C-alpha positions as CSV (number, residue, x, y, z in Angstrom):
1,M,0.0,0.0,0.0
2,T,1.3,3.5,-0.9
3,V,0.7,6.7,0.9
4,S,-1.9,7.7,-1.8
5,E,-3.9,4.6,-1.1
6,L,-4.2,5.0,2.6
7,V,-7.6,4.4,4.2
8,W,-6.8,6.7,7.2
9,G,-5.0,9.9,6.4
10,P,-4.4,13.4,7.9
11,I,-8.0,13.8,9.1
12,M,-7.8,10.6,11.3
13,A,-4.4,11.7,12.5
14,G,-6.0,14.9,13.5
15,Y,-8.6,13.0,15.5
16,L,-5.9,11.0,17.3
17,F,-4.0,14.2,18.0
18,F,-6.9,16.3,19.4
19,G,-8.2,13.3,21.4
20,G,-4.9,12.8,23.1
21,L,-4.3,16.5,23.6
22,A,-7.8,16.9,25.1
23,G,-7.2,14.1,27.6
24,G,-3.7,15.3,28.5
25,A,-4.8,19.0,28.9
26,Y,-7.6,17.9,31.3
27,V,-5.3,15.8,33.4
28,V,-2.7,18.6,33.7
29,S,-5.3,21.2,34.5
30,A,-7.0,19.0,37.1
31,L,-3.8,18.1,38.8
32,A,-2.8,21.8,38.9
33,D,-6.1,22.7,40.5
34,L,-5.9,19.8,43.0
35,F,-2.3,20.3,44.1
36,K,-1.3,23.9,43.2
37,G,-4.5,25.7,44.0
38,E,-5.1,29.4,43.2
39,D,-1.5,30.1,42.1
40,Y,-2.2,27.9,39.0
41,E,-5.8,28.9,38.5
42,A,-5.1,30.3,35.0
43,M,-3.4,27.1,33.9
44,S,-6.2,25.0,35.3
45,K,-8.9,27.0,33.5
46,S,-6.8,27.1,30.3
47,G,-6.4,23.4,30.2
48,T,-10.0,22.7,31.0
49,Y,-11.4,25.0,28.3
50,V,-8.9,23.7,25.7
51,S,-9.7,20.1,26.7
52,F,-13.4,20.5,26.0
53,C,-12.9,22.4,22.7
54,S,-10.2,19.8,21.6
55,I,-12.4,16.7,22.2
56,L,-15.2,18.3,20.2
57,V,-12.8,19.1,17.3
58,G,-11.5,15.5,17.5
59,L,-15.0,14.1,17.3
60,V,-15.9,16.3,14.3
61,L,-12.8,15.1,12.5
62,L,-13.7,11.4,13.3
63,V,-17.2,11.8,11.9
64,L,-15.9,13.5,8.8
65,D,-13.3,10.8,8.2
66,L,-15.7,7.9,8.7
67,K,-18.4,9.6,6.5
68,R,-21.0,7.6,8.3
69,F,-23.1,10.6,9.4
70,Q,-23.9,11.4,5.7
71,V,-25.0,7.8,5.0
72,A,-26.8,6.9,8.3
73,P,-26.9,9.7,10.8
74,L,-28.3,7.4,13.6
75,G,-25.8,4.6,12.8
76,I,-23.3,6.2,15.1
77,L,-25.4,5.0,18.0
78,N,-24.3,1.4,17.2
79,A,-20.9,2.3,18.6
80,Y,-22.5,2.3,22.1
81,R,-23.6,-1.4,21.8
82,R,-21.6,-4.5,22.8
83,F,-20.1,-3.0,25.9
84,P,-17.6,-4.2,27.2
85,D,-16.9,-6.8,24.6
86,S,-15.7,-4.3,21.9
87,I,-12.8,-2.0,22.3
88,L,-14.6,0.5,20.0
89,T,-17.6,0.5,22.3
90,V,-15.5,0.9,25.4
91,G,-13.7,3.8,23.8
92,T,-17.0,5.4,22.7
93,W,-18.4,5.3,26.2
94,T,-15.1,6.5,27.7
95,I,-14.9,9.5,25.3
96,T,-18.6,10.3,25.9
97,G,-18.0,10.3,29.7
98,F,-14.9,12.4,29.3
99,T,-16.6,14.9,27.1
100,A,-19.4,15.3,29.7
101,V,-17.0,15.7,32.6
102,S,-14.9,18.2,30.6
103,L,-18.1,20.2,29.9
104,V,-19.2,20.2,33.5
105,T,-15.7,21.3,34.7
106,S,-15.7,24.1,32.2
107,V,-19.1,25.3,33.4
108,L,-18.0,25.1,37.0
109,W,-14.9,27.2,36.2
110,L,-16.8,29.7,34.0
111,F,-19.6,30.4,36.4
112,K,-17.6,30.0,39.6
113,G,-19.3,26.9,40.8
114,N,-18.7,25.1,44.0
115,A,-15.0,24.3,44.4
116,L,-15.5,21.0,46.2
117,A,-17.9,19.8,43.5
118,R,-15.4,20.8,40.8
119,K,-12.6,18.9,42.4
120,I,-14.7,15.8,42.8
121,V,-15.5,16.0,39.2
122,E,-11.8,16.5,38.4
123,V,-10.8,13.3,40.1
124,V,-13.2,11.3,37.9
125,G,-12.0,13.4,34.9
126,I,-8.4,12.5,35.5
127,L,-9.2,8.8,35.2
128,L,-11.3,9.4,32.0
129,G,-8.7,11.8,30.6
130,L,-5.9,9.2,31.0
131,T,-8.1,6.5,29.5
132,T,-8.9,8.8,26.6
133,T,-5.3,9.4,25.8
134,A,-4.5,5.7,26.0
135,Y,-7.5,4.8,23.9
136,T,-6.2,6.7,20.9
137,G,-3.3,4.2,21.0
138,L,-5.3,1.2,22.0
139,L,-7.6,1.8,19.0
140,L,-4.7,1.1,16.7
141,A,-3.1,-1.6,18.8
142,F,-6.3,-3.7,18.6
143,A,-6.5,-3.4,14.8
144,R,-6.1,-6.8,13.1
145,G,-3.2,-7.4,10.7
146,A,-1.3,-4.2,11.4
147,T,2.0,-5.5,12.9
148,F,3.4,-2.0,13.3
149,W,0.6,-1.1,15.7
150,A,0.9,-4.3,17.8
151,S,3.7,-2.8,20.0
152,P,2.8,-2.8,23.7
153,L,4.6,0.6,23.9
154,L,2.1,2.3,21.5
155,P,-0.6,3.2,24.1
156,W,2.1,4.4,26.5
157,T,3.6,6.6,23.8
158,F,0.2,8.1,23.2
159,V,-0.4,8.7,26.9
160,V,3.0,10.5,27.3
161,S,2.6,12.5,24.1
162,G,-1.0,13.4,25.0
163,T,0.1,14.6,28.4
164,L,3.0,16.6,26.9
165,T,0.9,18.3,24.3
166,G,-1.8,18.9,26.9
167,L,0.7,20.6,29.2
168,S,2.1,22.7,26.4
169,V,-1.2,23.9,25.0
170,S,-2.5,24.7,28.6
171,L,0.4,27.1,29.1
172,F,0.5,28.4,25.5
173,M,-3.2,29.4,25.6
174,I,-2.8,31.6,28.7
175,P,-1.4,34.6,26.8
176,V,-3.8,33.8,23.9
177,F,-6.8,34.1,26.3
178,A,-5.3,37.2,27.8
179,V,-5.0,39.0,24.5
180,F,-8.2,37.8,22.7
181,M,-10.5,37.3,25.7
182,P,-9.3,39.8,28.3
183,R,-12.5,39.7,30.3
184,L,-12.1,36.0,30.9
185,K,-10.3,35.9,34.3
186,P,-7.6,35.4,35.5
187,F,-5.6,35.2,32.2
188,L,-4.9,38.9,31.7
189,E,-4.0,39.5,35.3
190,L,-1.4,36.7,35.2
191,Y,0.0,37.7,31.8
192,N,0.4,41.3,33.0
193,E,2.5,40.1,35.9
194,K,5.3,38.9,33.7
195,S,7.5,37.7,36.6
196,R,4.7,35.4,38.0
197,F,3.8,34.0,34.6
198,A,7.5,33.5,33.8
199,G,7.9,31.7,37.1
200,M,5.0,29.4,36.2
201,V,6.5,28.7,32.8
202,G,10.0,28.1,34.3
203,Q,8.7,25.7,36.9
204,S,6.8,23.8,34.3
205,Q,10.0,23.2,32.2
206,K,11.1,20.4,34.4
207,Y,7.9,18.5,33.7
208,V,8.1,19.3,30.0
209,A,11.7,18.0,29.9
210,V,10.8,14.7,31.8
211,L,7.9,14.0,29.4
212,L,10.1,14.7,26.4
213,V,12.8,12.3,27.6
214,I,10.3,9.6,28.3
215,E,8.7,9.9,24.9
216,L,12.2,9.9,23.3
217,V,13.1,6.7,25.2
218,L,9.9,5.0,24.2
219,V,10.5,5.9,20.5
220,L,14.2,4.7,20.7
221,I,13.1,1.4,22.3
222,E,10.6,0.8,19.5
223,L,13.2,1.5,16.9
224,A,15.7,-0.9,18.6
225,T,13.2,-3.7,19.0
226,G,11.0,-3.3,15.9
227,Q,13.3,-5.1,13.6
228,G,12.1,-4.9,10.0
229,H,9.0,-3.1,10.9
230,V,10.8,0.2,11.4
231,E,12.7,0.2,8.1
232,V,9.9,2.3,6.6
233,L,10.7,5.0,9.1
234,L,14.5,5.0,8.6
235,T,14.9,4.6,4.8
236,G,14.7,7.3,2.3
237,S,11.0,7.7,1.9
238,I,8.6,10.6,2.4
239,L,7.4,9.0,5.6
240,S,10.9,8.7,6.9
241,L,11.4,12.5,6.3
242,I,8.3,13.2,8.3
243,F,9.6,10.9,11.0
244,Y,12.9,12.7,11.2
245,A,11.1,16.0,11.2
246,Y,9.1,14.7,14.2
247,L,12.3,13.8,16.0
248,M,13.9,17.1,15.5
249,I,10.8,19.4,15.8
250,G,8.9,17.5,18.4
251,L,11.7,16.1,20.6
252,V,15.3,17.3,20.1
253,A,14.6,21.0,19.6
254,P,12.2,21.3,22.6
255,L,14.7,19.3,24.8
256,G,17.3,21.9,23.8
257,I,15.1,24.7,24.8
258,S,14.3,23.0,28.1
259,F,18.0,22.6,28.8
260,Y,18.8,26.2,27.9
261,T,15.9,27.8,29.8
262,T,16.5,25.6,32.9
263,R,20.3,26.4,33.0
264,M,19.9,30.1,32.1
265,M,16.6,30.8,34.0
266,P,18.2,32.7,36.9
267,T,19.8,35.1,34.5
268,T,17.2,35.1,31.7
269,K,14.8,38.0,31.4
270,D,11.1,37.2,31.9
271,D,10.2,38.2,28.3
272,S,12.9,36.0,26.9
273,L,11.9,33.0,29.0
274,I,8.3,33.3,28.0
275,L,9.2,33.7,24.3
276,F,11.5,30.7,24.2
277,S,8.8,28.6,26.0
278,M,6.0,29.7,23.7
279,G,8.1,28.6,20.7
280,Q,8.9,25.3,22.5
281,Y,5.2,24.6,22.9
282,V,4.5,25.2,19.2
283,L,7.2,22.8,18.3
284,I,5.8,20.2,20.8
285,L,2.3,20.5,19.4
286,T,3.6,20.2,15.8
287,G,5.6,17.1,16.8
288,G,2.6,15.5,18.4
289,L,0.6,15.8,15.2
290,L,3.5,14.5,13.1
291,L,3.9,11.5,15.5
292,R,0.4,10.4,15.0
293,Y,0.5,10.8,11.2
294,V,3.7,8.7,11.1
295,I,2.3,6.0,13.3
296,L,-1.0,5.9,11.5
297,T,0.6,5.8,8.0
298,A,3.3,3.3,8.9
299,G,0.7,0.9,10.3
300,Q,-1.2,0.9,7.1
301,I,1.8,0.4,4.9
302,L,3.3,-2.5,6.9
303,H,1.0,-5.5,7.4
């Protein structure tokens, strides 16, 4: 099978990306709320809002790619049957529950709902968020006949990547909300206090670096143990170029930025630290999308 003959292409890769990002962003935002409190309120709100929007985008992309809605609009309800015997049904119920929890949390934040109720919902949401990020990998791992997707490391790679992209987008969107939605508190207040925002970004760098290293290790293990299945990623093909772009853009360059900002943070100006970090987040998000396209494409080419 060639790239032009793929059944699943960029749209499905987008679904996997936004689904994983949504789960990761929610987990990060909920943990920040539960353990960091008011100091990280902006990050918690940012991650929650982005999570809900991202899962909706992912579901729209899924419907568009499957094209089932045009043929049989109510046929999508069949995905809720055969629980728990079908991984597709388990995933459908999980994503539905996660979407509902993400919506409820967003409403509680937006309308200043009861803090205890919000945190109880967040505990449930963390479990559903992690399951959602893992499901995007399990969906491929359970596909029949695709040896490239059969790796036990695939779901873990998606969980780490989803958490990493979720953390990145949660921080990246704080200044975006501050500029384009200044009345939505507390984004503008935090962004105007550059030293406090820079401190949050700087403290988050250690978590970004750890997640980058874990993802890189998982990818290297897969390359070392995949035998002939990884040749398509290393030989001179279009897919291999995209894979190398993912390694450089999504892992190596962000790791370099983490190392630089961590070493130089005591002497780096707040504006420079924020600028470097914002660029890093863009690279990580780009890498996350490239990773899913590479995995999705390689699994269809190699049987």
